[in-house]
Phi, psi and omega in degrees: 000137183238126178255120182223167183255345178212165183292328178295319178288331181297316180296319179293321182287325179297321181291322184270336183074026182258137176272129182239157177273189185291344177267355181090005179274148177298144183266134173272103186296336181287342182253355183238157176068213178085190184289329179296313179297319179296319178295321178295318179294315179296319178296320178294319178294321177297314179297321179294317179296320177296320178297316181295318179294323176295318177297317181296317180293319177292329179293320177298313180298317180295315182293320181281321185278302186276321183270352177056043175264145181298157182298321181292320179290320178292324175296323177294319179297316180293321177298318177296322177299311180293323177296320178296318177299319180291325176290327177293342175296330175295318176297317178298321177296319177297314179297322180294318182282323189264326191236301196268328189100157186296309187295313181297322179294314180297316181296320181293308184289329175293322177293318178298316180297317181293323179289329181291000000 
């Protein structure tokens, strides 16, 4: 398997069988990836999910209490919010596979979610 950042680099990497990073430099497999990277990604995703659920619960309280929207309508708004977030995961998956890389994509979108 060859990971490359552009089609020009892909042809060169296919011929050599070398895995390259997003800058086109050869990757040192002993220093990248592994269980530490997987643990960081899983921990970041767990924290992001807890953050999203907290936002959703507070949004229901805010919509019913302060905005005086009915419980059924506020539940519908929160469901639409969560559905939109889940659909945006498809965009994040595409960006992770095609452009940015897994770690940078997870860190970027988790930060955006936490700030929102």
